[in-house]
N, C-alpha and C positions, 0 to 999 in steps of 0.2 A: 238420786243422780240428777245432776243439773243438765238440762239440754241447752244447746247453743244453736243459734240460727244465723245465717248470713244476712247481709244487708238486703240482698235481692229477695230472699224468702220473706223477710219482714215487710218489704215494700209491697210485695204481692199480697200478703196477708192484710195489710192496712189499706190497700188500694191507693197507694201513693207512689211517687217516683223514688229512685235510689238517691238522687240529690236531696230530696226532702228529708230522707232519713239521715243522711250525712250532715245536713244542716242542724238537725236536732242533737247530734252527737258532739257536744262541746268537749274541750280537753278534760274537764273534770269528770264528765260522764264517761268518757273513754277510759279513764283510769279505773273507774269503779266497775263498769259493766262489760268492757270490750277487751277481747284478746286478739292478737294478730298472729295468723299462721300463714305459712306459704303452702298453698295447695296447687299442685301441677305447675309450679314455677310462677304462680300469681299470688301476690300478697292479698290475703282475704281477711276481712274483719268479721269476727264471730262475737255475737252478742248473747249474753246469758239470760236466764229467765227474769232476773230483776231488771235488767236493761230493757227487756221486752215489755215488762209491765210499765216502766217509765215511759217508753215510746207510745204504748197504747193510751196512757193517760194524756200524753201530749197531743196525740192525733184525735182523741175523742173529746178534747176540751171544747168549750163553747166558742172560743175565738176562732179555732180552726174550722169548725162546722159553720160558723157564721160567715167565714170567708167563702166557703163553698156555696152557701145559700146566696150570698151577695153576688157571686159570679154567675150563678144560675139565673138570678133575677136580672142581672145585667144582660146576659145572653138572650133571655126571653124578650126584654125590652128592645134590644138591638134587632132581634128577628122581627118584631112587630113594626119597628121603624122602617126596616128594609122592605117589608111587605107593603107598607103605605107608599113608600117611594116607588116601588115597582108598579103598584096600581096607578099612581099618578103618571108615570112614564107610559104605561100602556094606554091610558086615556089620551095622552098627548099624541102618541103614534096614531091612534084611531082618528083623532081630529085631522092630523096631517094627511092620512089616507083619504079622508072625506074631501079635503081641499083638492087633492090630486084628482079624485074622481070628478069633482065639479069642473076643474080646469079642462080635463079631457072631454067632458060633455060639451063645454063651450067651444073647444077647438073642433070637435066633430060637427057641431052646428054651423060653425063658420065655413068649414070645408064644404058642407052640403049646400050652403047658400051660394058659395062661389061657383060650384058646379051647376046649380040651377040657373045662375046668371050667365053661364057660358064662359066664364073666365078661367084662366089657368090658376090653380091655387099657388100662392106665393108663400114661401117660408119667410120668417122674419129676417133671415140673413141675406135674402136676395134684394138687389137694388133695382130701382125702377129704370125703365128704358131711357128716360131723360138724363139720369145721372150718368149712364154709360156713354151717351152722346157727348156730354160735357167733358168727360174724361178723354175721349178720343180727340176732341177739338184741342184740349190743352196739350196733349202729346204732339199733335201736329204743329202747334205753335212753338213748342220747345225744339222740335226738329228744325223749323225754319230758323230759329235763333242760332242753333248749332251750325247750320249750313252757312249762315251769314258770317259766323265767327271764323270759319275756315277761309273765307275770302281774304281776310286780313293777312294771312301768312302767305 
């Protein structure tokens, strides 16, 4: 008695996907080894023993195994490359952290020095008192110009 298997069963047996099985089933191969039945309202391909042997040879061929090996080599090379990039990025982050620590140390020293000298610590955004005085003087001059302008009306 000949046994038949579905595409799904063969895919699980060979460790491949259903589309990979269907790709190997050319119209000539389908005529020889495949029957179509409707099971539970679904069209199902049933492959006989001879078709199973044909597919087993196709998936055990050296070119198919070579593709898998090449993919595994590619994946391992890609993993190694990503590990190297990761290591480089981690070193770069550590360098940036060291630079930040150095800048914080310098800022702390500057603040301590200013406190020792009795000055009020200034942030880089604060302007000096002289600049504020010149701004006030300029505003007063513009007010005078505006007031004199109203005299013409």
